[in-house]
PDB file of N, CA, C and O in Angstrom, chain B, residues numbered from 101:
ATOM      1  N   UNK B 101       0.934  -1.290  -0.021  1.00  0.00           N
ATOM      2  CA  UNK B 101       0.051   0.066  -0.068  1.00  0.00           C
ATOM      3  C   UNK B 101       1.160   1.176   0.268  1.00  0.00           C
ATOM      4  O   UNK B 101       2.177   1.212   0.961  1.00  0.00           O
ATOM      5  N   UNK B 102       0.354   2.203  -0.695  1.00  0.00           N
ATOM      6  CA  UNK B 102       1.664   3.317  -0.916  1.00  0.00           C
ATOM      7  C   UNK B 102       0.764   4.486  -0.082  1.00  0.00           C
ATOM      8  O   UNK B 102      -0.435   4.762  -0.089  1.00  0.00           O
ATOM      9  N   UNK B 103       2.103   5.114   0.742  1.00  0.00           N
ATOM     10  CA  UNK B 103       1.305   6.307   1.724  1.00  0.00           C
ATOM     11  C   UNK B 103       1.366   7.362   1.270  1.00  0.00           C
ATOM     12  O   UNK B 103       2.481   7.758   0.931  1.00  0.00           O
ATOM     13  N   UNK B 104       0.221   8.217   1.085  1.00  0.00           N
ATOM     14  CA  UNK B 104       0.332   9.879   0.617  1.00  0.00           C
ATOM     15  C   UNK B 104       0.163  10.576   1.740  1.00  0.00           C
ATOM     16  O   UNK B 104      -0.365  10.459   2.846  1.00  0.00           O
ATOM     17  N   UNK B 105       1.089  11.725   0.790  1.00  0.00           N
ATOM     18  CA  UNK B 105       1.948  12.445   1.830  1.00  0.00           C
ATOM     19  C   UNK B 105       1.392  13.492   0.521  1.00  0.00           C
ATOM     20  O   UNK B 105       0.995  13.218  -0.612  1.00  0.00           O
ATOM     21  N   UNK B 106       1.649  15.416   1.586  1.00  0.00           N
ATOM     22  CA  UNK B 106       0.588  16.866   1.433  1.00  0.00           C
ATOM     23  C   UNK B 106       1.436  17.153  -0.075  1.00  0.00           C
ATOM     24  O   UNK B 106       2.585  17.441  -0.410  1.00  0.00           O
ATOM     25  N   UNK B 107      -0.209  16.818  -0.910  1.00  0.00           N
ATOM     26  CA  UNK B 107       0.245  17.137  -2.346  1.00  0.00           C
ATOM     27  C   UNK B 107      -0.185  18.875  -2.298  1.00  0.00           C
ATOM     28  O   UNK B 107      -0.527  19.480  -1.282  1.00  0.00           O
ATOM     29  N   UNK B 108      -0.053  19.472  -3.734  1.00  0.00           N
ATOM     30  CA  UNK B 108      -0.401  20.913  -3.730  1.00  0.00           C
ATOM     31  C   UNK B 108      -1.657  20.988  -4.257  1.00  0.00           C
ATOM     32  O   UNK B 108      -1.796  20.524  -5.389  1.00  0.00           O
ATOM     33  N   UNK B 109      -2.776  21.547  -3.612  1.00  0.00           N
ATOM     34  CA  UNK B 109      -3.504  22.095  -5.193  1.00  0.00           C
ATOM     35  C   UNK B 109      -3.420  21.718  -6.688  1.00  0.00           C
ATOM     36  O   UNK B 109      -3.917  20.764  -7.286  1.00  0.00           O
ATOM     37  N   UNK B 110      -2.739  22.620  -7.073  1.00  0.00           N
ATOM     38  CA  UNK B 110      -2.448  23.287  -8.435  1.00  0.00           C
ATOM     39  C   UNK B 110      -2.346  21.532  -8.409  1.00  0.00           C
ATOM     40  O   UNK B 110      -3.445  20.982  -8.478  1.00  0.00           O
ATOM     41  N   UNK B 111      -0.909  20.443  -8.300  1.00  0.00           N
ATOM     42  CA  UNK B 111      -0.815  19.244  -8.801  1.00  0.00           C
ATOM     43  C   UNK B 111      -2.098  18.369  -8.391  1.00  0.00           C
ATOM     44  O   UNK B 111      -2.154  17.242  -8.881  1.00  0.00           O
ATOM     45  N   UNK B 112      -3.148  18.787  -7.525  1.00  0.00           N
ATOM     46  CA  UNK B 112      -4.509  17.426  -7.547  1.00  0.00           C
ATOM     47  C   UNK B 112      -5.296  17.778  -8.711  1.00  0.00           C
ATOM     48  O   UNK B 112      -5.803  17.078  -9.587  1.00  0.00           O
ATOM     49  N   UNK B 113      -5.275  19.312  -8.469  1.00  0.00           N
ATOM     50  CA  UNK B 113      -6.293  20.006  -9.932  1.00  0.00           C
ATOM     51  C   UNK B 113      -5.055  19.214 -11.530  1.00  0.00           C
ATOM     52  O   UNK B 113      -5.513  18.776 -12.585  1.00  0.00           O
ATOM     53  N   UNK B 114      -4.452  19.240 -11.382  1.00  0.00           N
ATOM     54  CA  UNK B 114      -3.182  18.838 -12.770  1.00  0.00           C
ATOM     55  C   UNK B 114      -3.602  16.935 -12.879  1.00  0.00           C
ATOM     56  O   UNK B 114      -4.049  16.390 -13.888  1.00  0.00           O
ATOM     57  N   UNK B 115      -3.268  16.179 -11.420  1.00  0.00           N
ATOM     58  CA  UNK B 115      -3.550  14.986 -11.889  1.00  0.00           C
ATOM     59  C   UNK B 115      -4.534  14.624 -12.488  1.00  0.00           C
ATOM     60  O   UNK B 115      -4.578  13.773 -13.377  1.00  0.00           O
ATOM     61  N   UNK B 116      -5.978  15.655 -11.754  1.00  0.00           N
ATOM     62  CA  UNK B 116      -7.334  15.590 -12.027  1.00  0.00           C
ATOM     63  C   UNK B 116      -7.808  15.458 -13.484  1.00  0.00           C
ATOM     64  O   UNK B 116      -8.535  14.553 -13.892  1.00  0.00           O
ATOM     65  N   UNK B 117      -7.327  16.436 -14.196  1.00  0.00           N
ATOM     66  CA  UNK B 117      -7.163  16.972 -15.480  1.00  0.00           C
ATOM     67  C   UNK B 117      -6.788  16.107 -16.263  1.00  0.00           C
ATOM     68  O   UNK B 117      -7.119  16.142 -17.448  1.00  0.00           O
ATOM     69  N   UNK B 118      -5.847  14.942 -15.639  1.00  0.00           N
ATOM     70  CA  UNK B 118      -5.167  14.037 -15.965  1.00  0.00           C
ATOM     71  C   UNK B 118      -6.390  12.509 -17.283  1.00  0.00           C
ATOM     72  O   UNK B 118      -6.479  12.009 -18.404  1.00  0.00           O
ATOM     73  N   UNK B 119      -7.003  12.541 -15.837  1.00  0.00           N
ATOM     74  CA  UNK B 119      -7.642  11.387 -15.036  1.00  0.00           C
ATOM     75  C   UNK B 119      -8.587  12.109 -16.427  1.00  0.00           C
ATOM     76  O   UNK B 119      -8.472  11.409 -17.433  1.00  0.00           O
ATOM     77  N   UNK B 120      -9.008  12.702 -16.523  1.00  0.00           N
ATOM     78  CA  UNK B 120      -9.947  12.754 -17.467  1.00  0.00           C
ATOM     79  C   UNK B 120     -11.660  14.161 -17.119  1.00  0.00           C
ATOM     80  O   UNK B 120     -12.741  14.503 -17.599  1.00  0.00           O
ATOM     81  N   UNK B 121     -10.964  14.358 -16.272  1.00  0.00           N
ATOM     82  CA  UNK B 121     -11.904  16.005 -14.924  1.00  0.00           C
ATOM     83  C   UNK B 121     -12.341  16.765 -16.126  1.00  0.00           C
ATOM     84  O   UNK B 121     -12.026  16.267 -17.206  1.00  0.00           O
ATOM     85  N   UNK B 122     -12.986  17.844 -16.135  1.00  0.00           N
ATOM     86  CA  UNK B 122     -13.114  19.579 -16.341  1.00  0.00           C
ATOM     87  C   UNK B 122     -14.252  19.769 -15.838  1.00  0.00           C
ATOM     88  O   UNK B 122     -15.257  19.164 -15.466  1.00  0.00           O
ATOM     89  N   UNK B 123     -13.629  21.207 -15.967  1.00  0.00           N
ATOM     90  CA  UNK B 123     -13.682  22.283 -14.856  1.00  0.00           C
ATOM     91  C   UNK B 123     -14.871  22.095 -14.971  1.00  0.00           C
ATOM     92  O   UNK B 123     -15.287  21.138 -15.624  1.00  0.00           O
ATOM     93  N   UNK B 124     -16.027  23.326 -14.111  1.00  0.00           N
ATOM     94  CA  UNK B 124     -17.183  23.029 -13.790  1.00  0.00           C
ATOM     95  C   UNK B 124     -17.680  24.535 -13.456  1.00  0.00           C
ATOM     96  O   UNK B 124     -18.302  24.455 -12.397  1.00  0.00           O
ATOM     97  N   UNK B 125     -17.669  25.560 -13.808  1.00  0.00           N
ATOM     98  CA  UNK B 125     -17.711  27.032 -13.937  1.00  0.00           C
ATOM     99  C   UNK B 125     -18.685  27.445 -13.315  1.00  0.00           C
ATOM    100  O   UNK B 125     -18.599  28.481 -12.656  1.00  0.00           O
ATOM    101  N   UNK B 126     -20.055  26.583 -13.402  1.00  0.00           N
ATOM    102  CA  UNK B 126     -20.866  26.630 -12.564  1.00  0.00           C
ATOM    103  C   UNK B 126     -20.824  26.612 -10.833  1.00  0.00           C
ATOM    104  O   UNK B 126     -21.473  26.971  -9.851  1.00  0.00           O
ATOM    105  N   UNK B 127     -19.945  26.130 -11.109  1.00  0.00           N
ATOM    106  CA  UNK B 127     -19.960  24.678  -9.623  1.00  0.00           C
ATOM    107  C   UNK B 127     -18.718  26.146  -8.642  1.00  0.00           C
ATOM    108  O   UNK B 127     -19.260  26.766  -7.726  1.00  0.00           O
ATOM    109  N   UNK B 128     -17.375  26.450  -8.950  1.00  0.00           N
ATOM    110  CA  UNK B 128     -16.370  27.188  -8.680  1.00  0.00           C
ATOM    111  C   UNK B 128     -16.561  28.289  -8.371  1.00  0.00           C
ATOM    112  O   UNK B 128     -16.517  29.209  -9.188  1.00  0.00           O
ATOM    113  N   UNK B 129     -16.930  28.520  -6.573  1.00  0.00           N
ATOM    114  CA  UNK B 129     -16.572  29.653  -5.973  1.00  0.00           C
ATOM    115  C   UNK B 129     -15.404  30.183  -5.253  1.00  0.00           C
ATOM    116  O   UNK B 129     -14.918  29.338  -4.501  1.00  0.00           O
ATOM    117  N   UNK B 130     -14.942  31.056  -5.250  1.00  0.00           N
ATOM    118  CA  UNK B 130     -14.290  31.191  -4.152  1.00  0.00           C
ATOM    119  C   UNK B 130     -12.587  30.421  -4.160  1.00  0.00           C
ATOM    120  O   UNK B 130     -11.731  30.275  -5.032  1.00  0.00           O
ATOM    121  N   UNK B 131     -12.683  30.073  -2.746  1.00  0.00           N
ATOM    122  CA  UNK B 131     -11.151  29.194  -2.711  1.00  0.00           C
ATOM    123  C   UNK B 131     -11.713  27.442  -3.098  1.00  0.00           C
ATOM    124  O   UNK B 131     -11.138  26.692  -2.310  1.00  0.00           O
ATOM    125  N   UNK B 132     -12.469  26.795  -3.884  1.00  0.00           N
ATOM    126  CA  UNK B 132     -12.635  26.407  -4.264  1.00  0.00           C
ATOM    127  C   UNK B 132     -12.911  25.965  -5.475  1.00  0.00           C
ATOM    128  O   UNK B 132     -13.856  26.561  -5.992  1.00  0.00           O
ATOM    129  N   UNK B 133     -12.200  24.741  -6.418  1.00  0.00           N
ATOM    130  CA  UNK B 133     -12.344  24.107  -7.831  1.00  0.00           C
ATOM    131  C   UNK B 133     -13.383  22.892  -7.911  1.00  0.00           C
ATOM    132  O   UNK B 133     -13.301  21.787  -7.374  1.00  0.00           O
ATOM    133  N   UNK B 134     -14.241  23.343  -8.619  1.00  0.00           N
ATOM    134  CA  UNK B 134     -15.140  21.874  -9.219  1.00  0.00           C
ATOM    135  C   UNK B 134     -14.828  21.689 -10.153  1.00  0.00           C
ATOM    136  O   UNK B 134     -14.505  22.439 -11.075  1.00  0.00           O
ATOM    137  N   UNK B 135     -14.906  20.055 -10.002  1.00  0.00           N
ATOM    138  CA  UNK B 135     -14.416  19.266 -11.765  1.00  0.00           C
ATOM    139  C   UNK B 135     -15.328  18.131 -11.617  1.00  0.00           C
ATOM    140  O   UNK B 135     -15.581  17.561 -10.555  1.00  0.00           O
ATOM    141  N   UNK B 136     -15.847  17.823 -12.884  1.00  0.00           N
ATOM    142  CA  UNK B 136     -16.660  16.634 -13.834  1.00  0.00           C
ATOM    143  C   UNK B 136     -16.152  16.427 -14.663  1.00  0.00           C
ATOM    144  O   UNK B 136     -15.734  17.016 -15.660  1.00  0.00           O
ATOM    145  N   UNK B 137     -16.169  14.853 -13.983  1.00  0.00           N
ATOM    146  CA  UNK B 137     -16.622  13.587 -14.942  1.00  0.00           C
ATOM    147  C   UNK B 137     -17.434  12.944 -15.526  1.00  0.00           C
ATOM    148  O   UNK B 137     -18.379  13.495 -14.960  1.00  0.00           O
ATOM    149  N   UNK B 138     -17.988  12.135 -16.279  1.00  0.00           N
ATOM    150  CA  UNK B 138     -19.004  11.471 -16.147  1.00  0.00           C
ATOM    151  C   UNK B 138     -17.817   9.815 -16.614  1.00  0.00           C
ATOM    152  O   UNK B 138     -17.017   9.762 -17.548  1.00  0.00           O
ATOM    153  N   UNK B 139     -18.077   8.875 -15.753  1.00  0.00           N
ATOM    154  CA  UNK B 139     -18.037   7.528 -15.639  1.00  0.00           C
ATOM    155  C   UNK B 139     -17.949   5.887 -16.857  1.00  0.00           C
ATOM    156  O   UNK B 139     -18.351   6.207 -17.975  1.00  0.00           O
ATOM    157  N   UNK B 140     -17.726   5.090 -16.817  1.00  0.00           N
ATOM    158  CA  UNK B 140     -17.562   4.299 -17.750  1.00  0.00           C
ATOM    159  C   UNK B 140     -19.262   3.568 -17.523  1.00  0.00           C
ATOM    160  O   UNK B 140     -19.751   2.687 -18.230  1.00  0.00           O
ATOM    161  N   UNK B 141     -20.037   4.382 -16.098  1.00  0.00           N
ATOM    162  CA  UNK B 141     -21.319   3.510 -16.026  1.00  0.00           C
ATOM    163  C   UNK B 141     -22.478   4.665 -16.752  1.00  0.00           C
ATOM    164  O   UNK B 141     -23.702   4.547 -16.698  1.00  0.00           O
ATOM    165  N   UNK B 142     -21.764   5.706 -17.380  1.00  0.00           N
ATOM    166  CA  UNK B 142     -23.005   7.200 -17.097  1.00  0.00           C
ATOM    167  C   UNK B 142     -22.882   7.803 -15.968  1.00  0.00           C
ATOM    168  O   UNK B 142     -22.901   9.012 -16.196  1.00  0.00           O
ATOM    169  N   UNK B 143     -22.692   7.465 -14.176  1.00  0.00           N
ATOM    170  CA  UNK B 143     -22.572   8.510 -13.598  1.00  0.00           C
ATOM    171  C   UNK B 143     -21.788   9.362 -13.674  1.00  0.00           C
ATOM    172  O   UNK B 143     -20.652   9.193 -14.116  1.00  0.00           O
ATOM    173  N   UNK B 144     -22.287  10.549 -13.216  1.00  0.00           N
ATOM    174  CA  UNK B 144     -21.333  12.339 -13.108  1.00  0.00           C
ATOM    175  C   UNK B 144     -20.516  12.066 -11.819  1.00  0.00           C
ATOM    176  O   UNK B 144     -20.979  11.375 -10.911  1.00  0.00           O
ATOM    177  N   UNK B 145     -19.203  12.669 -11.765  1.00  0.00           N
ATOM    178  CA  UNK B 145     -18.715  12.457 -10.674  1.00  0.00           C
ATOM    179  C   UNK B 145     -18.378  14.142 -10.279  1.00  0.00           C
ATOM    180  O   UNK B 145     -17.763  14.861 -11.067  1.00  0.00           O
ATOM    181  N   UNK B 146     -18.828  14.577  -9.084  1.00  0.00           N
ATOM    182  CA  UNK B 146     -17.927  16.247  -8.839  1.00  0.00           C
ATOM    183  C   UNK B 146     -17.285  16.001  -7.543  1.00  0.00           C
ATOM    184  O   UNK B 146     -17.578  15.592  -6.419  1.00  0.00           O
ATOM    185  N   UNK B 147     -15.927  16.585  -8.439  1.00  0.00           N
ATOM    186  CA  UNK B 147     -15.172  17.133  -7.124  1.00  0.00           C
ATOM    187  C   UNK B 147     -15.317  18.294  -6.487  1.00  0.00           C
ATOM    188  O   UNK B 147     -15.759  19.138  -7.266  1.00  0.00           O
ATOM    189  N   UNK B 148     -15.179  18.619  -5.649  1.00  0.00           N
ATOM    190  CA  UNK B 148     -13.652  19.793  -4.904  1.00  0.00           C
ATOM    191  C   UNK B 148     -12.793  20.313  -4.350  1.00  0.00           C
ATOM    192  O   UNK B 148     -12.533  20.859  -3.277  1.00  0.00           O
ATOM    193  N   UNK B 149     -12.417  20.083  -5.178  1.00  0.00           N
ATOM    194  CA  UNK B 149     -10.751  20.785  -4.092  1.00  0.00           C
ATOM    195  C   UNK B 149      -9.750  22.370  -3.553  1.00  0.00           C
ATOM    196  O   UNK B 149      -8.945  23.022  -4.218  1.00  0.00           O
ATOM    197  N   UNK B 150     -10.018  22.486  -2.743  1.00  0.00           N
ATOM    198  CA  UNK B 150      -9.980  23.774  -1.859  1.00  0.00           C
ATOM    199  C   UNK B 150      -8.376  24.230  -2.735  1.00  0.00           C
ATOM    200  O   UNK B 150      -7.443  23.535  -3.136  1.00  0.00           O
ATOM    201  N   UNK B 151      -8.520  25.040  -2.753  1.00  0.00           N
ATOM    202  CA  UNK B 151      -7.374  26.041  -3.470  1.00  0.00           C
ATOM    203  C   UNK B 151      -6.889  26.885  -2.474  1.00  0.00           C
ATOM    204  O   UNK B 151      -7.396  27.920  -2.041  1.00  0.00           O
ATOM    205  N   UNK B 152      -5.720  26.260  -2.119  1.00  0.00           N
ATOM    206  CA  UNK B 152      -4.692  26.963  -1.297  1.00  0.00           C
ATOM    207  C   UNK B 152      -3.354  26.260  -1.509  1.00  0.00           C
ATOM    208  O   UNK B 152      -2.832  26.275  -2.624  1.00  0.00           O
ATOM    209  N   UNK B 153      -2.598  25.444  -0.135  1.00  0.00           N
ATOM    210  CA  UNK B 153      -1.128  25.347  -0.404  1.00  0.00           C
ATOM    211  C   UNK B 153      -0.977  23.818  -0.883  1.00  0.00           C
ATOM    212  O   UNK B 153      -0.975  23.373  -2.031  1.00  0.00           O
ATOM    213  N   UNK B 154      -0.863  23.214   0.231  1.00  0.00           N
ATOM    214  CA  UNK B 154      -0.586  22.197   0.385  1.00  0.00           C
ATOM    215  C   UNK B 154      -2.051  21.436   1.322  1.00  0.00           C
ATOM    216  O   UNK B 154      -2.344  21.781   2.467  1.00  0.00           O
ATOM    217  N   UNK B 155      -2.639  20.612   0.700  1.00  0.00           N
ATOM    218  CA  UNK B 155      -4.134  19.596   1.099  1.00  0.00           C
ATOM    219  C   UNK B 155      -3.247  18.421   1.740  1.00  0.00           C
ATOM    220  O   UNK B 155      -2.357  17.697   1.294  1.00  0.00           O
ATOM    221  N   UNK B 156      -3.872  18.548   2.964  1.00  0.00           N
ATOM    222  CA  UNK B 156      -3.450  17.509   4.140  1.00  0.00           C
ATOM    223  C   UNK B 156      -4.045  16.248   3.770  1.00  0.00           C
ATOM    224  O   UNK B 156      -4.738  16.455   2.774  1.00  0.00           O
ATOM    225  N   UNK B 157      -4.082  15.290   4.041  1.00  0.00           N
ATOM    226  CA  UNK B 157      -3.419  13.486   3.661  1.00  0.00           C
ATOM    227  C   UNK B 157      -5.153  13.330   3.705  1.00  0.00           C
ATOM    228  O   UNK B 157      -5.746  12.908   2.713  1.00  0.00           O
ATOM    229  N   UNK B 158      -5.735  13.638   4.706  1.00  0.00           N
ATOM    230  CA  UNK B 158      -7.221  13.729   4.706  1.00  0.00           C
ATOM    231  C   UNK B 158      -7.854  14.405   4.072  1.00  0.00           C
ATOM    232  O   UNK B 158      -7.974  13.919   2.948  1.00  0.00           O
ATOM    233  N   UNK B 159      -8.357  15.319   4.184  1.00  0.00           N
ATOM    234  CA  UNK B 159      -8.436  16.671   2.514  1.00  0.00           C
ATOM    235  C   UNK B 159      -8.520  15.611   1.184  1.00  0.00           C
ATOM    236  O   UNK B 159      -9.470  15.618   0.401  1.00  0.00           O
ATOM    237  N   UNK B 160      -7.091  14.500   1.050  1.00  0.00           N
ATOM    238  CA  UNK B 160      -6.926  13.867  -0.314  1.00  0.00           C
ATOM    239  C   UNK B 160      -7.570  12.584  -0.490  1.00  0.00           C
ATOM    240  O   UNK B 160      -8.109  12.143  -1.505  1.00  0.00           O
ATOM    241  N   UNK B 161      -7.450  12.113   0.514  1.00  0.00           N
ATOM    242  CA  UNK B 161      -8.347  11.130   0.887  1.00  0.00           C
ATOM    243  C   UNK B 161      -9.192  11.497   0.040  1.00  0.00           C
ATOM    244  O   UNK B 161      -9.278  11.275  -1.167  1.00  0.00           O
ATOM    245  N   UNK B 162     -10.119  12.355   1.083  1.00  0.00           N
ATOM    246  CA  UNK B 162     -11.696  13.214   0.441  1.00  0.00           C
ATOM    247  C   UNK B 162     -12.127  13.142  -1.057  1.00  0.00           C
ATOM    248  O   UNK B 162     -13.129  12.719  -1.633  1.00  0.00           O
ATOM    249  N   UNK B 163     -10.964  13.727  -1.453  1.00  0.00           N
ATOM    250  CA  UNK B 163     -11.304  14.234  -2.826  1.00  0.00           C
ATOM    251  C   UNK B 163     -10.894  12.770  -4.023  1.00  0.00           C
ATOM    252  O   UNK B 163     -11.525  12.577  -5.062  1.00  0.00           O
ATOM    253  N   UNK B 164      -9.985  12.092  -3.653  1.00  0.00           N
ATOM    254  CA  UNK B 164      -9.594  10.655  -4.134  1.00  0.00           C
ATOM    255  C   UNK B 164     -10.999  10.149  -4.070  1.00  0.00           C
ATOM    256  O   UNK B 164     -11.587   9.751  -5.076  1.00  0.00           O
ATOM    257  N   UNK B 165     -11.452  10.165  -3.052  1.00  0.00           N
ATOM    258  CA  UNK B 165     -12.861   8.862  -2.805  1.00  0.00           C
ATOM    259  C   UNK B 165     -13.962   9.425  -3.512  1.00  0.00           C
ATOM    260  O   UNK B 165     -14.746   8.698  -4.122  1.00  0.00           O
ATOM    261  N   UNK B 166     -14.129  11.179  -3.465  1.00  0.00           N
ATOM    262  CA  UNK B 166     -15.614  12.125  -4.646  1.00  0.00           C
ATOM    263  C   UNK B 166     -14.720  11.167  -6.155  1.00  0.00           C
ATOM    264  O   UNK B 166     -15.378  10.216  -6.579  1.00  0.00           O
ATOM    265  N   UNK B 167     -13.544  11.392  -6.762  1.00  0.00           N
ATOM    266  CA  UNK B 167     -13.152  11.302  -7.939  1.00  0.00           C
ATOM    267  C   UNK B 167     -13.236   9.465  -7.904  1.00  0.00           C
ATOM    268  O   UNK B 167     -12.724   8.980  -8.913  1.00  0.00           O
ATOM    269  N   UNK B 168     -13.737   8.531  -7.011  1.00  0.00           N
ATOM    270  CA  UNK B 168     -13.697   7.316  -7.644  1.00  0.00           C
ATOM    271  C   UNK B 168     -12.752   6.996  -8.062  1.00  0.00           C
ATOM    272  O   UNK B 168     -12.725   6.450  -9.164  1.00  0.00           O
ATOM    273  N   UNK B 169     -11.432   7.256  -7.210  1.00  0.00           N
ATOM    274  CA  UNK B 169      -9.530   7.313  -7.786  1.00  0.00           C
ATOM    275  C   UNK B 169      -8.706   6.526  -7.043  1.00  0.00           C
ATOM    276  O   UNK B 169      -8.398   7.018  -5.958  1.00  0.00           O
ATOM    277  N   UNK B 170      -8.210   5.346  -7.319  1.00  0.00           N
ATOM    278  CA  UNK B 170      -7.361   4.476  -6.233  1.00  0.00           C
ATOM    279  C   UNK B 170      -5.933   5.628  -6.078  1.00  0.00           C
ATOM    280  O   UNK B 170      -5.380   6.352  -6.906  1.00  0.00           O
ATOM    281  N   UNK B 171      -5.663   5.346  -4.457  1.00  0.00           N
ATOM    282  CA  UNK B 171      -4.132   6.269  -4.718  1.00  0.00           C
ATOM    283  C   UNK B 171      -3.092   5.952  -5.462  1.00  0.00           C
ATOM    284  O   UNK B 171      -2.231   6.723  -5.886  1.00  0.00           O
ATOM    285  N   UNK B 172      -3.188   4.616  -5.647  1.00  0.00           N
ATOM    286  CA  UNK B 172      -1.472   4.355  -6.598  1.00  0.00           C
ATOM    287  C   UNK B 172      -1.434   5.445  -7.825  1.00  0.00           C
ATOM    288  O   UNK B 172      -0.562   6.277  -8.075  1.00  0.00           O
ATOM    289  N   UNK B 173      -3.467   4.988  -8.953  1.00  0.00           N
ATOM    290  CA  UNK B 173      -3.723   5.322  -9.420  1.00  0.00           C
ATOM    291  C   UNK B 173      -3.599   7.090 -10.137  1.00  0.00           C
ATOM    292  O   UNK B 173      -3.633   7.387 -11.331  1.00  0.00           O
ATOM    293  N   UNK B 174      -3.425   8.212  -8.714  1.00  0.00           N
ATOM    294  CA  UNK B 174      -3.524   8.896  -8.542  1.00  0.00           C
ATOM    295  C   UNK B 174      -1.975   9.583  -8.617  1.00  0.00           C
ATOM    296  O   UNK B 174      -1.718  10.624  -9.223  1.00  0.00           O
ATOM    297  N   UNK B 175      -1.073   8.819  -7.916  1.00  0.00           N
ATOM    298  CA  UNK B 175      -0.295   8.946  -7.285  1.00  0.00           C
ATOM    299  C   UNK B 175       0.509   8.915  -9.088  1.00  0.00           C
ATOM    300  O   UNK B 175       1.281   9.868  -9.186  1.00  0.00           O
ATOM    301  N   UNK B 176       0.474   8.368  -9.922  1.00  0.00           N
ATOM    302  CA  UNK B 176       1.472   7.651 -10.751  1.00  0.00           C
ATOM    303  C   UNK B 176       0.617   9.070 -12.011  1.00  0.00           C
ATOM    304  O   UNK B 176       1.289   9.628 -12.879  1.00  0.00           O
ATOM    305  N   UNK B 177      -0.568   9.304 -11.833  1.00  0.00           N
ATOM    306  CA  UNK B 177      -1.260  11.097 -12.304  1.00  0.00           C
ATOM    307  C   UNK B 177      -0.246  11.859 -11.895  1.00  0.00           C
ATOM    308  O   UNK B 177       0.364  12.738 -12.504  1.00  0.00           O
ATOM    309  N   UNK B 178      -0.136  11.513 -10.982  1.00  0.00           N
ATOM    310  CA  UNK B 178       0.512  12.923 -10.478  1.00  0.00           C
ATOM    311  C   UNK B 178       2.489  13.671 -10.438  1.00  0.00           C
ATOM    312  O   UNK B 178       2.917  14.824 -10.490  1.00  0.00           O
ATOM    313  N   UNK B 179       3.216  12.249 -10.320  1.00  0.00           N
ATOM    314  CA  UNK B 179       4.264  12.164 -10.803  1.00  0.00           C
ATOM    315  C   UNK B 179       4.189  12.613 -12.755  1.00  0.00           C
ATOM    316  O   UNK B 179       4.871  13.495 -13.277  1.00  0.00           O
ATOM    317  N   UNK B 180       3.250  11.779 -13.430  1.00  0.00           N
ATOM    318  CA  UNK B 180       2.838  12.114 -14.736  1.00  0.00           C
ATOM    319  C   UNK B 180       2.563  13.824 -15.141  1.00  0.00           C
ATOM    320  O   UNK B 180       3.101  14.376 -16.101  1.00  0.00           O
ATOM    321  N   UNK B 181       1.431  14.619 -14.003  1.00  0.00           N
ATOM    322  CA  UNK B 181       1.386  15.888 -13.888  1.00  0.00           C
ATOM    323  C   UNK B 181       3.226  16.155 -13.835  1.00  0.00           C
ATOM    324  O   UNK B 181       3.768  16.320 -14.928  1.00  0.00           O
ATOM    325  N   UNK B 182       3.662  16.171 -13.210  1.00  0.00           N
ATOM    326  CA  UNK B 182       5.347  17.095 -12.657  1.00  0.00           C
ATOM    327  C   UNK B 182       6.166  16.572 -14.136  1.00  0.00           C
ATOM    328  O   UNK B 182       6.677  17.336 -14.954  1.00  0.00           O
ATOM    329  N   UNK B 183       6.150  15.879 -14.173  1.00  0.00           N
ATOM    330  CA  UNK B 183       7.119  15.672 -15.261  1.00  0.00           C
ATOM    331  C   UNK B 183       7.055  16.101 -16.921  1.00  0.00           C
ATOM    332  O   UNK B 183       8.022  16.336 -17.646  1.00  0.00           O
ATOM    333  N   UNK B 184       5.745  16.125 -17.251  1.00  0.00           N
ATOM    334  CA  UNK B 184       5.338  17.345 -18.226  1.00  0.00           C
ATOM    335  C   UNK B 184       5.405  19.106 -17.651  1.00  0.00           C
ATOM    336  O   UNK B 184       5.195  20.206 -18.161  1.00  0.00           O
ATOM    337  N   UNK B 185       5.831  18.572 -16.287  1.00  0.00           N
ATOM    338  CA  UNK B 185       5.408  20.173 -16.210  1.00  0.00           C
ATOM    339  C   UNK B 185       6.540  21.071 -15.738  1.00  0.00           C
ATOM    340  O   UNK B 185       6.436  22.248 -15.395  1.00  0.00           O
ATOM    341  N   UNK B 186       7.570  20.369 -15.774  1.00  0.00           N
ATOM    342  CA  UNK B 186       9.127  20.506 -15.674  1.00  0.00           C
ATOM    343  C   UNK B 186       9.647  20.383 -16.791  1.00  0.00           C
ATOM    344  O   UNK B 186      10.869  20.460 -16.914  1.00  0.00           O
TER     345      UNK B 186
END
């Protein structure tokens, strides 16, 4: 099992965009960003990510649960997003 650590909200948003999420402009307000995606079964997923520095592990786990994304897949997407931005 892979251990999660704090990740910046910008990296979380980039990783979720790589996973197929798009911005939900009517939902994003203030210090939060809303992202949506329709999964394979037709279910619409809505993920709300706080816009601040690093996200605590508990908040990150909540985001992953909302996104229906396993930790290992998320960490791979974060690594890919970092590699692309470097």
